[in-house]
N, C-alpha and C positions, 0 to 999 in steps of 0.2 A: 453503553450510549449507543445510542445509533441515530444520526438524521440523516435523511435522503434529498440533493438538494440538485436534480435533476439527473446528469447521469452521472454525480459526485458521491459516493456513499463516505459520510465523514464517522470515523470511530472514535471513541475514548476507552482507554483501558482504566479500570480501576486502580485504586489509588494503592492497592498492596500486587497488582498486578505488571509485570513487562510491557512496555509499548510492544516493543518488535516481537514478542513474544504472541501479543494477542493479533498484532497484523499477521505473523504468520498462518497461526488458527483461522483467522477471518479466508486469507488468501487458499488455505487446502479447504473449507467450504463450499467454494465458490464454483461454478460449473464451467465446462472449457468454452469458455467466451473469452474474447480481447478481456485481460484485467492490467492495471499498468499502477506500477508502486512508485509513486515518486520520493526517493530517497538520495540523499549522501554520503549514509553509513555503508560503509561496503561488505561488511557480515551482514545488515538486513538482504543487499543486492542480491548477494550471494545465496541466503536463504530462500527466497521468494522467485528467487530467477531458476532454481532449484527444483521449484512447483510449477514452472513455465509461465509464470508473469513477465509482461514486458518492464524493466527497470527504465527510468529515469529519473536522471540527478534536478536537481529541483533550479538547474540555468539552464533547460528543457525547458520547463515550462512555464517560466520567466520568456523565455523568447516566445511560445506558439500564445501566450496570453497578450504579449505588448503591441 
């Protein structure tokens, strides 16, 4: 499922789908505009970073919204 909230897209993986794989597949389909993935998972950071996404940790996101 997908919901759009302003400039933030929220995606949900299917129950049988690995969420990290779903996120990587989504990033692969996005146009070459700034894409930011917020995660503390180092493997996922490397995977989406290799696709050109900017990676931020949850602490960075919290610092921006506080």
